C-alpha positions as CSV (number, residue, x, y, z in Angstrom):
1,X,51.7,12.8,19.8
2,X,51.9,16.5,19.0
3,X,54.9,17.7,17.1
4,X,56.7,20.8,18.4
5,X,56.0,24.1,16.7
6,X,59.5,24.1,15.3
7,X,59.1,20.6,13.8
8,X,55.7,21.5,12.3
9,X,57.1,24.7,10.8
10,X,59.8,22.6,9.0
11,X,57.9,21.1,6.1
12,X,59.0,17.6,4.9
13,X,57.9,16.0,1.6
14,X,57.6,12.2,2.0
15,X,56.8,10.0,-1.0
16,X,54.7,7.0,0.2
17,X,55.7,4.4,-2.4
18,X,53.3,1.9,-0.9
19,X,50.3,4.1,-1.4
20,X,48.9,4.0,-5.0
21,X,45.5,4.7,-6.5
22,X,45.0,1.0,-7.1
23,X,44.0,-1.3,-5.5
24,X,41.3,0.4,-3.4
25,X,43.1,-0.6,-0.2
26,X,46.2,1.4,-1.2
27,X,44.1,4.4,-2.1
28,X,42.3,4.4,1.3
29,X,45.6,3.7,3.1
30,X,47.0,7.0,1.7
31,X,43.9,8.9,2.9
32,X,44.3,7.2,6.3
33,X,47.8,8.4,6.7
34,X,46.8,12.0,5.8
35,X,43.8,11.8,8.1
36,X,45.7,10.5,11.1
37,X,48.6,12.9,10.7
38,X,46.3,15.8,10.2
39,X,44.1,15.0,13.2
40,X,46.7,13.8,15.7
41,X,50.0,15.5,14.8
42,X,50.0,18.3,12.3
43,X,46.8,20.2,11.3
44,X,48.6,21.8,8.4
45,X,49.5,18.5,6.8
46,X,48.8,18.3,3.1
47,X,48.9,15.6,0.5
48,X,48.7,15.0,-3.3
49,X,49.3,12.3,-5.9
50,X,52.3,12.2,-8.1
51,X,53.5,9.5,-10.5
52,X,51.0,7.0,-9.1
53,X,52.2,7.6,-5.5
54,X,50.9,9.6,-2.6
55,X,53.0,12.4,-1.3
56,X,52.7,13.7,2.2
57,X,53.8,17.2,3.1
58,X,53.9,17.8,6.9
59,X,56.1,18.5,9.8
60,X,57.2,14.8,9.8
61,X,60.0,13.3,7.8
62,X,59.8,9.6,6.9
63,X,61.4,8.5,10.2
64,X,59.1,10.7,12.3
65,X,56.1,9.5,10.4
66,X,57.0,5.9,11.2
67,X,57.7,6.7,14.9
68,X,54.2,8.4,15.1
69,X,52.4,5.3,13.8
70,X,54.5,2.9,15.8
71,X,54.6,4.7,19.1
72,X,51.8,7.3,19.4
73,X,48.9,6.7,17.0
74,X,45.6,6.2,18.6
75,X,43.3,4.0,16.6
76,X,39.7,5.1,15.9
77,X,37.1,3.0,17.7
78,X,35.9,0.6,15.0
79,X,33.3,-1.8,16.4
80,X,30.1,-3.2,14.9
81,X,28.1,-5.1,17.6
82,X,25.1,-5.2,15.1
83,X,27.0,-7.8,13.0
84,X,27.5,-11.5,13.5
85,X,31.2,-12.2,13.6
86,X,32.0,-8.9,15.2
87,X,33.4,-10.4,18.3
88,X,30.5,-9.5,20.6
89,X,28.7,-12.9,20.5
90,X,29.7,-16.3,22.0
91,X,30.6,-18.0,18.7
92,X,32.7,-15.1,17.3
93,X,36.4,-15.0,17.1
94,X,37.7,-13.4,20.3
95,X,41.4,-13.1,19.4
96,X,41.1,-9.4,18.7
97,X,38.2,-8.0,20.8
98,X,39.3,-10.0,23.8
99,X,42.7,-8.4,24.3
100,X,41.5,-5.0,23.2
101,X,38.6,-4.9,25.7
102,X,41.1,-5.1,28.6
103,X,44.0,-3.2,26.9
104,X,45.8,-1.1,29.5
105,X,47.7,1.1,27.0
106,X,46.5,4.7,26.8
107,X,46.6,4.7,23.0
108,X,43.7,2.1,23.0
109,X,41.5,4.0,25.5
110,X,38.8,5.0,23.0
111,X,38.6,1.5,21.6
112,X,38.3,0.0,25.1
113,X,35.6,2.4,26.1
114,X,33.6,1.8,22.8
115,X,33.7,-2.0,23.3
116,X,32.5,-1.6,26.9
117,X,29.7,0.8,25.9
118,X,28.5,-1.6,23.2
119,X,28.4,-4.5,25.6
120,X,26.3,-2.4,28.0
121,X,23.8,-1.7,25.3
122,X,23.7,-5.4,24.3
123,X,23.2,-6.4,27.9
124,X,20.4,-3.9,28.4
125,X,18.6,-5.2,25.3
126,X,19.3,-8.8,26.4
127,X,20.9,-9.7,23.1
128,X,22.9,-12.9,23.1
129,X,23.1,-13.4,19.4
130,X,23.2,-11.3,16.2
131,X,19.9,-9.3,15.9
132,X,17.9,-9.1,12.7
133,X,15.1,-7.0,11.3
134,X,13.5,-4.5,13.5
135,X,15.5,-5.7,16.5
136,X,18.7,-4.8,14.7
137,X,17.3,-1.4,13.8
138,X,16.5,-0.8,17.5
139,X,20.0,-1.8,18.5
140,X,21.5,0.7,16.0
141,X,19.3,3.5,17.2
142,X,20.3,2.7,20.8
143,X,24.0,2.7,19.9
144,X,23.5,5.9,18.0
145,X,22.3,7.6,21.2
146,X,24.9,6.0,23.6
147,X,28.2,6.0,21.7
148,X,30.7,8.7,22.3
149,X,31.4,11.1,19.4
150,X,34.7,9.4,18.6
151,X,32.9,6.1,18.0
152,X,30.0,7.6,16.0
153,X,32.4,8.3,13.1
154,X,32.4,4.6,12.3
155,X,28.7,3.9,13.0
156,X,27.6,6.8,10.8
157,X,29.9,5.7,8.0
158,X,28.9,2.1,8.0
159,X,25.1,2.5,8.6
160,X,22.5,5.0,7.6
161,X,19.3,5.1,9.6
162,X,16.4,6.7,7.7
163,X,12.8,6.9,8.6
164,X,12.0,4.1,6.2
165,X,14.9,1.7,6.4
166,X,18.4,0.8,7.4
167,X,20.8,1.3,4.6
168,X,24.5,0.6,4.0
169,X,27.1,2.6,2.0
170,X,28.9,0.3,-0.5
171,X,32.4,1.3,0.6
172,X,32.0,-0.5,3.9
173,X,30.1,-3.5,2.6
174,X,26.8,-4.1,4.4
175,X,27.3,-2.3,7.7
176,X,31.0,-3.0,8.2
177,X,31.2,-6.5,6.8
178,X,31.4,-8.4,3.5
179,X,29.7,-11.7,3.7
180,X,31.2,-13.6,6.7
181,X,34.2,-11.2,6.9
182,X,33.6,-8.6,9.6
183,X,35.9,-5.6,9.0
184,X,35.8,-4.4,12.6
185,X,36.8,-7.7,14.2
186,X,39.6,-8.1,11.7
187,X,40.7,-4.5,12.5
188,X,41.0,-5.5,16.1
189,X,42.9,-8.7,15.3
190,X,45.4,-6.8,13.1
191,X,46.0,-4.4,16.0
192,X,46.8,-7.3,18.3
193,X,49.3,-8.5,15.7
194,X,51.0,-5.1,15.6
195,X,51.0,-4.0,19.2
196,X,51.1,-5.3,22.8
197,X,47.6,-4.3,24.1
198,X,48.8,-3.5,27.6
199,X,52.1,-1.7,26.9
200,X,51.0,-0.2,23.6
201,X,54.4,-1.0,22.1
202,X,54.8,-2.1,18.5
203,X,56.2,-5.6,17.8
204,X,59.5,-6.0,16.0
205,X,57.6,-7.4,13.1
206,X,55.3,-4.4,13.0
207,X,58.3,-2.1,12.3
208,X,59.3,-4.2,9.3
209,X,55.7,-4.4,8.0
210,X,55.2,-0.7,8.3
211,X,58.2,0.0,6.1
212,X,56.7,-2.4,3.5
213,X,53.2,-0.8,3.8
214,X,54.3,2.9,3.5
215,X,57.5,2.7,1.5
216,X,57.2,-0.6,-0.4
217,X,60.3,-2.0,1.2
218,X,60.4,-5.7,0.6
219,X,59.8,-8.1,3.5
220,X,59.2,-11.8,3.8
221,X,56.7,-13.8,5.8
222,X,53.6,-11.7,5.1
223,X,50.8,-12.7,7.5
224,X,47.9,-14.8,6.2
225,X,44.6,-13.0,6.8
226,X,41.7,-11.7,4.8
227,X,41.3,-8.2,3.3
228,X,37.9,-8.6,1.7
229,X,36.7,-6.4,-1.2
230,X,39.5,-3.8,-0.9
231,X,42.3,-5.7,-2.6
232,X,41.3,-8.3,-5.1
233,X,44.9,-9.3,-5.8
234,X,45.5,-10.2,-2.1
235,X,42.2,-12.2,-1.7
236,X,43.9,-15.5,-2.6
237,X,42.3,-18.2,-4.8
238,X,43.4,-19.9,-8.0
239,X,46.8,-18.8,-9.4
240,X,47.4,-16.6,-6.4
241,X,50.6,-18.4,-5.5
242,X,53.1,-20.9,-6.8
243,X,50.6,-23.8,-6.3
244,X,47.2,-24.2,-7.8
245,X,45.6,-22.0,-5.2
246,X,47.0,-19.6,-2.7
247,X,45.7,-18.2,0.6
248,X,44.8,-14.6,1.4
249,X,47.7,-12.5,2.6
250,X,47.7,-8.9,3.8
251,X,50.0,-6.6,5.6
252,X,48.1,-5.7,8.9
253,X,49.1,-2.1,8.4
254,X,47.4,-2.0,5.1
255,X,44.2,-3.2,6.7
256,X,44.1,-0.8,9.7
257,X,45.2,2.2,7.7
258,X,42.7,1.6,4.9
259,X,39.8,1.5,7.4
260,X,41.1,4.7,8.9
261,X,41.1,6.2,5.4
262,X,37.6,5.0,4.7
263,X,36.5,7.1,7.6
264,X,37.2,10.2,5.6
265,X,34.2,9.3,3.6
266,X,32.4,7.9,6.6
267,X,32.8,11.2,8.5
268,X,30.6,12.9,6.0
269,X,28.2,10.0,5.4
270,X,25.6,11.1,7.9
271,X,25.2,14.4,6.0
272,X,25.6,13.0,2.5
273,X,23.6,9.8,2.5
274,X,20.1,10.2,1.3
275,X,17.5,8.7,-1.0
276,X,18.0,9.8,-4.5
277,X,15.4,8.6,-7.0
278,X,14.2,5.0,-7.3
279,X,15.6,4.1,-3.9
280,X,19.2,4.9,-4.8
281,X,21.8,5.7,-2.1
282,X,23.6,8.9,-2.5
283,X,27.2,8.7,-1.2
284,X,30.3,10.7,-2.0
285,X,31.3,10.0,-5.7
286,X,29.1,6.8,-5.7
287,X,26.6,6.0,-8.5
288,X,24.7,3.0,-9.9
289,X,27.1,0.6,-11.7
290,X,27.4,0.8,-15.5
291,X,28.7,-2.3,-17.3
292,X,30.2,-0.2,-20.1
293,X,33.2,1.9,-20.7
294,X,35.8,-0.8,-19.9
295,X,36.5,-4.2,-21.4
296,X,36.3,-5.9,-18.0
297,X,32.6,-5.6,-17.4
298,X,29.3,-6.0,-19.2
299,X,25.6,-5.1,-18.7
300,X,25.1,-8.5,-17.0
301,X,27.5,-7.4,-14.3
302,X,25.3,-4.5,-13.3
303,X,22.5,-6.2,-11.4
304,X,24.6,-8.1,-8.9
305,X,27.0,-5.2,-8.4
306,X,26.6,-3.0,-5.3
307,X,27.7,0.3,-6.7
308,X,30.4,2.2,-8.6
309,X,32.7,4.8,-7.1
310,X,34.8,7.4,-8.8
311,X,37.7,8.3,-6.5
312,X,39.4,11.6,-7.1
313,X,43.1,11.9,-7.9
314,X,44.5,15.4,-7.3
315,X,48.0,16.8,-8.0
316,X,48.0,19.9,-5.9
317,X,48.7,19.7,-2.2
318,X,45.4,19.6,-0.3
319,X,44.9,19.8,3.5
320,X,42.7,17.5,5.6
321,X,39.9,20.1,6.1
322,X,39.8,21.0,2.4
323,X,39.7,17.3,1.4
324,X,37.0,16.5,4.0
325,X,34.9,19.3,2.7
326,X,35.4,18.2,-0.9
327,X,34.4,14.6,-0.1
328,X,31.4,15.8,1.8
329,X,30.2,17.6,-1.3
330,X,31.2,14.7,-3.6
331,X,28.1,14.9,-5.7
332,X,28.2,15.4,-9.5
333,X,25.3,16.7,-11.5
334,X,24.1,17.0,-15.1
335,X,22.3,20.2,-15.4
336,X,19.8,20.2,-12.6
337,X,19.7,16.5,-11.9
338,X,22.3,14.4,-9.9
339,X,24.3,11.9,-11.9
340,X,22.8,8.4,-11.6
341,X,25.4,6.0,-13.1
342,X,28.9,5.7,-14.5
343,X,28.1,7.2,-17.9
344,X,26.4,10.2,-16.2
345,X,29.5,10.6,-14.0
346,X,31.8,10.5,-17.0
347,X,29.8,13.4,-18.6
348,X,30.0,15.4,-15.4
349,X,33.7,14.8,-14.7
350,X,35.1,17.7,-16.7
351,X,33.1,20.4,-15.0
352,X,33.4,18.8,-11.5
353,X,37.1,18.2,-11.7
354,X,38.1,21.5,-13.2
355,X,36.2,23.3,-10.5
356,X,37.9,21.3,-7.8
357,X,41.4,20.9,-9.1
358,X,41.0,17.2,-9.7
359,X,43.3,15.8,-12.4
360,X,41.6,12.4,-12.8
361,X,39.3,9.8,-11.3
362,X,39.9,6.2,-10.6
363,X,36.8,4.3,-11.4
364,X,35.9,1.3,-9.2
365,X,32.9,-1.1,-9.3
366,X,31.9,-3.3,-6.4
367,X,31.2,-6.4,-8.5
368,X,30.3,-9.9,-7.6
369,X,33.3,-12.1,-8.4
370,X,34.7,-15.4,-7.2
371,X,31.4,-16.9,-6.1
372,X,29.3,-14.5,-4.2
373,X,32.1,-12.3,-2.9
374,X,32.3,-8.7,-3.8
375,X,35.5,-7.1,-5.0
376,X,36.4,-3.5,-5.6
377,X,37.4,-3.9,-9.2
378,X,39.4,-1.1,-10.7
379,X,37.8,-0.3,-14.1
380,X,39.7,2.6,-15.7
381,X,41.3,5.9,-15.1
382,X,39.4,8.9,-16.4
383,X,41.4,12.1,-17.0
384,X,39.7,15.3,-16.2
385,X,39.7,17.8,-19.0
386,X,37.2,20.0,-20.7
387,X,35.8,18.3,-23.7
388,X,33.8,20.2,-26.2
389,X,32.2,17.0,-27.4
390,X,30.1,16.9,-24.2
391,X,27.5,19.0,-26.1
392,X,27.1,16.2,-28.6
393,X,26.1,13.7,-25.9
394,X,23.8,16.3,-24.4
395,X,21.9,16.4,-27.7
396,X,21.3,12.6,-27.4
397,X,19.7,13.3,-24.0
398,X,17.2,15.7,-25.5
399,X,13.8,15.1,-23.9
400,X,15.4,12.2,-22.0
401,X,16.0,10.0,-25.1
402,X,19.4,8.6,-24.1
403,X,18.1,7.6,-20.6
404,X,15.0,6.0,-22.0
405,X,16.9,4.0,-24.6
406,X,19.5,2.8,-22.0
407,X,16.6,1.8,-19.7
408,X,14.9,-0.1,-22.6
409,X,18.1,-2.1,-23.2
410,X,18.2,-3.1,-19.5
411,X,14.6,-4.1,-19.3
412,X,13.7,-7.7,-18.4
413,X,12.5,-8.6,-21.9
414,X,15.3,-6.8,-23.9
415,X,16.6,-8.8,-26.7
416,X,20.3,-9.7,-27.0
417,X,20.6,-7.4,-30.0
418,X,19.1,-4.5,-28.1
419,X,21.3,-5.0,-25.1
420,X,24.3,-5.2,-27.4
421,X,23.4,-1.9,-29.0
422,X,23.1,-0.2,-25.6
423,X,26.5,-1.6,-24.6
424,X,28.2,-0.5,-27.8
425,X,26.7,3.0,-27.6
426,X,27.7,3.4,-24.0
427,X,31.3,2.2,-24.8
428,X,31.5,4.7,-27.6
429,X,30.1,7.5,-25.4
430,X,32.6,6.7,-22.7
431,X,35.5,6.8,-25.2
432,X,34.3,10.2,-26.6
433,X,33.8,11.7,-23.1
434,X,37.3,10.6,-22.0
435,X,39.3,11.5,-25.1
436,X,39.2,14.9,-26.6
437,X,42.1,14.3,-29.0
438,X,40.5,11.7,-31.2
439,X,36.9,12.9,-31.3
440,X,36.4,12.3,-35.0
441,X,36.9,8.5,-34.6
442,X,34.6,8.2,-31.6
443,X,31.9,10.4,-33.2
444,X,31.9,8.1,-36.3
445,X,31.6,5.0,-34.0
446,X,28.6,6.6,-32.3
447,X,27.0,7.6,-35.6
448,X,27.3,4.1,-36.9
449,X,25.7,2.7,-33.7
450,X,22.9,5.3,-33.8
451,X,22.1,4.3,-37.4
452,X,21.8,0.7,-36.3
453,X,19.7,1.8,-33.3
454,X,17.3,3.7,-35.4
455,X,16.8,0.8,-37.7
456,X,16.3,-1.6,-34.8
457,X,13.6,0.7,-33.3
458,X,12.0,0.9,-36.8
459,X,11.6,-2.9,-36.9
460,X,10.2,-3.2,-33.4
461,X,6.8,-1.8,-32.6
462,X,7.1,-2.6,-28.9
463,X,10.5,-0.8,-28.7
464,X,8.9,2.3,-30.4
465,X,6.2,2.3,-27.8
466,X,8.8,2.8,-25.1
467,X,11.4,4.9,-26.8
468,X,11.3,7.7,-29.4
469,X,13.5,7.9,-32.5
470,X,17.1,9.1,-32.2
471,X,16.9,12.9,-31.6
472,X,17.6,15.3,-34.5
473,X,21.4,15.9,-34.2
474,X,22.9,19.3,-35.0
475,X,25.5,20.1,-37.6
476,X,28.4,19.9,-35.1
477,X,28.2,16.1,-35.2
478,X,29.2,16.2,-38.8
479,X,31.8,18.9,-38.5
480,X,33.4,17.0,-35.5
481,X,33.4,13.8,-37.6
482,X,35.2,15.6,-40.3
483,X,37.7,17.3,-38.1
484,X,40.2,14.4,-38.1
485,X,39.1,12.5,-41.2
486,X,39.3,13.5,-44.8
487,X,38.7,10.1,-46.2
488,X,36.7,9.6,-49.4
489,X,34.3,7.2,-47.6
490,X,33.3,9.9,-45.1
491,X,32.9,12.6,-47.8
492,X,30.6,10.4,-49.9
493,X,28.6,9.3,-46.8
494,X,28.0,13.0,-45.8
495,X,26.9,13.9,-49.4
496,X,24.5,11.0,-49.5
497,X,23.1,11.6,-46.0
498,X,22.2,15.2,-47.1
499,X,19.9,14.1,-49.9
500,X,16.5,15.7,-49.7
501,X,13.6,17.0,-51.7
502,X,12.2,20.6,-52.0
503,X,8.9,22.3,-52.8
504,X,8.1,25.9,-53.3
505,X,5.1,27.0,-51.2
506,X,2.5,29.4,-52.4
507,X,4.2,32.1,-50.5
508,X,7.5,31.4,-52.3
509,X,9.1,29.8,-49.3
510,X,11.2,26.6,-49.8
511,X,9.9,23.5,-48.0
512,X,12.5,20.9,-47.3
513,X,11.1,17.3,-47.3
514,X,12.1,13.7,-47.8
515,X,15.3,13.6,-45.8
516,X,17.2,10.4,-46.1
517,X,16.2,9.5,-42.5
518,X,12.7,8.8,-43.8
519,X,14.0,5.6,-45.4
520,X,15.6,4.3,-42.2
521,X,12.6,4.5,-39.9
522,X,9.0,5.8,-39.9
523,X,9.8,9.1,-38.4
524,X,9.2,12.8,-39.1
525,X,11.3,15.8,-38.1
526,X,11.1,19.5,-38.0
527,X,13.7,22.1,-37.1
528,X,14.0,20.9,-33.5
529,X,12.9,17.3,-33.0
530,X,12.0,13.9,-34.5
531,X,9.0,11.7,-33.7
532,X,7.4,8.4,-34.9
533,X,4.8,8.6,-37.7
534,X,3.5,5.1,-38.3
535,X,1.7,6.2,-41.5
536,X,5.1,6.7,-43.1
537,X,6.3,3.1,-42.8
538,X,6.0,2.7,-46.6
539,X,8.9,5.1,-47.0
540,X,11.3,2.8,-45.0
541,X,13.4,0.8,-47.5
542,X,16.8,0.7,-46.0
543,X,17.6,-3.0,-45.1
544,X,20.2,-5.4,-44.1
545,X,21.9,-5.5,-47.5
546,X,24.8,-3.9,-49.3
547,X,25.0,-0.1,-50.0
548,X,24.3,-0.3,-53.7
549,X,21.0,-2.2,-53.2
550,X,19.9,0.1,-50.4
551,X,20.6,3.2,-52.6
552,X,18.7,1.7,-55.5
553,X,15.7,1.1,-53.2
554,X,16.0,4.6,-51.9
555,X,16.0,6.1,-55.4
556,X,13.0,4.0,-56.6
557,X,11.0,5.0,-53.5
558,X,11.9,8.7,-53.8
559,X,10.9,8.8,-57.4
560,X,7.5,7.2,-56.6
561,X,6.9,9.7,-53.7
562,X,7.9,12.6,-55.9
563,X,5.5,11.5,-58.6
564,X,2.7,11.0,-56.1
565,X,3.2,14.3,-54.4
566,X,3.8,16.1,-57.7
567,X,7.1,17.6,-56.8
568,X,8.5,20.1,-59.3
569,X,12.0,18.7,-59.3
570,X,13.8,15.4,-58.6
571,X,14.2,14.7,-54.8
572,X,18.0,14.6,-55.2
573,X,19.0,17.9,-53.7
574,X,22.1,17.8,-51.6
575,X,23.4,20.0,-48.8
576,X,27.0,18.9,-49.4
577,X,28.7,17.9,-52.6
578,X,31.3,15.1,-52.6
579,X,34.6,15.9,-54.4
580,X,35.0,14.2,-57.7
581,X,38.2,12.5,-56.5
582,X,36.1,10.6,-53.9
583,X,33.5,9.6,-56.5
584,X,36.2,8.4,-58.9
585,X,37.8,6.3,-56.1
586,X,34.4,4.6,-55.4
587,X,33.8,3.9,-59.1
588,X,37.3,2.4,-59.2
589,X,36.4,0.0,-56.4
590,X,39.0,1.6,-54.2
591,X,36.7,2.4,-51.2
592,X,35.1,0.4,-48.4
593,X,31.4,0.4,-49.4
594,X,30.5,-1.2,-46.1
595,X,31.9,1.7,-44.2
596,X,30.1,4.2,-46.4
597,X,26.8,2.4,-45.7
598,X,27.3,2.3,-41.9
599,X,28.2,6.0,-41.9
600,X,25.3,7.1,-44.1
601,X,22.7,5.5,-41.8
602,X,24.1,7.4,-38.9
603,X,24.8,10.7,-40.6
604,X,21.2,10.7,-42.0
605,X,20.1,11.4,-38.4
606,X,22.0,14.7,-38.3
607,X,21.6,18.0,-40.1
608,X,24.1,18.0,-42.9
609,X,26.0,21.4,-43.2
610,X,27.0,23.0,-46.5
611,X,30.7,22.1,-46.9
612,X,32.3,24.1,-49.6
613,X,36.0,24.0,-48.5
614,X,37.0,20.5,-49.4
615,X,40.8,20.3,-49.8
616,X,41.8,20.0,-53.4
617,X,42.6,16.4,-54.2
618,X,44.7,15.0,-56.9
619,X,42.4,14.6,-59.9
620,X,41.5,11.1,-60.9
621,X,40.1,10.0,-64.2
622,X,36.3,10.0,-64.2
623,X,34.7,7.5,-66.6
624,X,32.8,9.2,-69.5
625,X,29.9,6.8,-68.8
626,X,29.4,8.5,-65.4
627,X,29.7,12.0,-67.0
628,X,27.0,11.2,-69.6
629,X,24.6,9.7,-67.1
630,X,25.2,12.2,-64.2
631,X,22.8,15.0,-65.6
632,X,19.9,12.6,-65.1
633,X,20.7,12.4,-61.4
634,X,21.1,16.1,-60.9
635,X,18.2,18.3,-60.0
636,X,16.8,20.4,-62.8
637,X,17.6,23.5,-60.6
638,X,21.3,22.6,-60.8
639,X,21.2,21.9,-64.5
640,X,19.6,25.3,-65.1
641,X,21.9,27.0,-62.7
642,X,25.0,25.7,-64.5
643,X,23.6,26.5,-67.9
644,X,23.5,22.9,-69.0
645,X,19.8,22.8,-69.5
646,X,18.0,25.3,-71.6
647,X,15.4,27.6,-69.9
648,X,12.0,26.0,-69.7
649,X,13.4,22.4,-70.2
650,X,13.4,19.5,-67.8
651,X,15.4,16.3,-67.6
652,X,13.7,13.5,-65.7
653,X,15.0,10.1,-64.7
654,X,13.5,7.5,-67.1
655,X,12.5,4.4,-65.2
656,X,13.9,2.3,-68.1
657,X,17.3,4.0,-67.5
658,X,17.3,2.8,-63.9
659,X,16.3,-0.7,-64.8
660,X,19.1,-1.0,-67.4
661,X,21.7,0.1,-64.9
662,X,20.3,-2.2,-62.2
663,X,20.5,-5.2,-64.5
664,X,24.0,-4.3,-65.7
665,X,23.0,-3.3,-69.3
666,X,25.2,-0.3,-69.3
667,X,25.6,0.0,-73.0
668,X,21.8,0.1,-73.4
669,X,21.6,2.7,-70.6
670,X,24.2,4.9,-72.4
671,X,22.3,4.7,-75.6
672,X,19.1,5.7,-73.9
673,X,20.8,8.5,-72.0
674,X,22.4,10.0,-75.1
675,X,19.1,10.1,-76.9
676,X,17.3,11.7,-74.0
677,X,20.1,14.3,-73.6
678,X,19.7,15.4,-77.2
679,X,16.0,15.7,-76.8
680,X,16.5,17.9,-73.7
681,X,18.9,20.1,-75.5
682,X,22.0,19.0,-73.8
683,X,24.4,18.2,-76.6
684,X,27.4,15.9,-76.0
685,X,28.5,15.3,-79.5
686,X,28.8,11.6,-78.6
687,X,27.1,8.9,-80.7
688,X,28.6,5.9,-79.0
689,X,30.3,5.2,-75.7
690,X,31.9,2.0,-74.3
691,X,30.9,1.2,-70.7
692,X,34.5,0.5,-69.6
693,X,33.8,-2.5,-67.4
694,X,31.9,-0.7,-64.7
695,X,29.4,-2.4,-62.4
696,X,25.8,-1.2,-63.1
697,X,24.7,-1.1,-59.5
698,X,27.9,0.6,-58.3
699,X,27.5,3.2,-61.1
700,X,23.9,3.8,-60.2
701,X,24.8,4.3,-56.6
702,X,27.6,6.7,-57.4
703,X,25.3,8.7,-59.6
704,X,23.2,9.6,-56.6
705,X,26.1,11.3,-54.9
706,X,25.7,15.1,-55.2
707,X,28.6,17.0,-56.8
708,X,29.2,20.7,-57.0
709,X,28.2,23.0,-59.9
710,X,31.8,23.6,-60.7
711,X,32.5,19.9,-61.0
712,X,29.4,19.3,-63.0
713,X,30.3,21.9,-65.6
714,X,33.9,20.7,-65.7
715,X,32.7,17.1,-66.4
716,X,30.2,18.1,-69.1
717,X,32.8,20.3,-70.9
718,X,34.8,17.1,-71.5
719,X,32.1,15.4,-73.5
720,X,31.4,18.3,-75.8
721,X,33.0,16.5,-78.8
722,X,32.4,16.6,-82.5
723,X,29.7,14.2,-83.8
724,X,30.5,10.5,-84.3
725,X,33.3,10.6,-81.6
726,X,33.8,7.5,-79.6
727,X,35.0,7.9,-76.0
728,X,36.0,5.5,-73.3
729,X,36.8,7.9,-70.5
730,X,37.5,11.5,-69.7
731,X,39.9,12.8,-67.1
């Protein structure tokens, strides 16, 4: 059928209510309609997706579109004589191929000729049963040279012949079949259900079923037949009907139109299929499966899965030639390398989609379900948008760390904990890549997971042999985490994560050393990278305990190292000061210490920026006990800078002071502190101070949190009291 110029010039917009992005059968059905109309009726036909439905813009209105499919459409020759069950062998079902091989209707001419040509090749090769191995390969090569061009579209889409092997694109199963279900024989059977092979006329039932297929008009008495992997909901099985188990039902139009749509990918397959690293098959928008990024799959699903496809959803009208060209180039890349799996594709989506006008991708995985059957399982919809957070994920992939860690978690001997860490990290990375509006929450999830990963690697020598430490993360990890969260827990965690030591070199340059990351894993870092240093394992003290005990262990180890290396000052410098309001809330037991601990371990892996613009908080009372003890846990440089310590003086941290706080003897610690402050020349005017019911360990942990010069001076001014004054708290 060819529409008149007048009809083609008159554009009609037809909403195909029966064509949606899910299941896969409906997506391919939409592409099949566009392809058939564009090739056989209107070369200017265009289509797009809107409100989960496909919209066709062409010279055909709804009635004319139906008439074309019912009266004039010429099916593509879809035959697979290389498969058992295809209809070409004595034991195969002949209900479709038999009538079509002798069909007199002109619309089936190409089908009839392709069947005849295939039988000639089988006779010439004396094949009376399904071939296998090298014989199957010889048959495919023979068919490749004998088939007319119109029949090669299917062969080239279903099978790839390389110099090394015969390979199969996952969209069409294993060469046009899925287990015992041969797509081509079922295609022919559905045609016989819809049309009279000799007259070519559509049956009355075909007209009703077409309205249901295209426009979702309800109809009864849906035929019982298989659809295979393309529509899991129609595959039958338990709970599929009113009884305990239902049979497979499918609209014949859905089946034939979806295979016609699949040929849009197939038409480019001969140019796009190629070997791509580790024997992978490169196919439009197809990657290795990733069992993360959705709640319906796990890492264990990856091995039996065939592949993962990311099918584009576009909202601007696209013509057939443009769509075919886009699908033929359906390759995403990260930098200079092609994407390998679902997480890679997620990272590449923004750039790929924006360049091509794609609004989103529907992610499918061909997963083994219901026994050994494969089903095209819809995973999630990924919106295309530029996401500044992609740079953060790229940092994790520095020197290939992310890829190595993910591979380690999928190795044969990976522990359950390691596999769980990989899965959690990937889930968080998927969420970050797909959501630009809540980056702070996702960044914090990733940081928490990275902290656990670093500690896991630190405990496992074999893991360290195969994977380096988490790369040194830049400051934008911290600023992104802060962008949507002003919680006291996060502020305290950032301040603690920035703890470090300093030393003046002979040239006067400042050396930065003892980052908090040293206490998580035996690693070392410079301005660009981080690497394992087994000789530093004695510095690792962070364990599976509460935050207060971990910070106490950190303090004790840092003081030992500072004494051994003869540092000039206490190793308690901080890049960022926590606001006093946050410290007061922690001392008052109003914060989640577990969350602080989880964040600290992850933030320690990043460069901590200098944050000086904390929002002004409502002042909370600070216990005078904290105020009196805080100078001991400030660097001498800060005490001198704020004028609290006389020139030439120093204030160390007495080991006895730490022991008294650790064991909860706060009154004794205060007594020692007041005496040492007077000796150092820091007068408080206090002779006695009640502890006020504080926890010794919590107080000791809070004292390690760096505060600003301004807050330190403000606190100390409030304890400058006349002699013999007794204080409980200052505010």
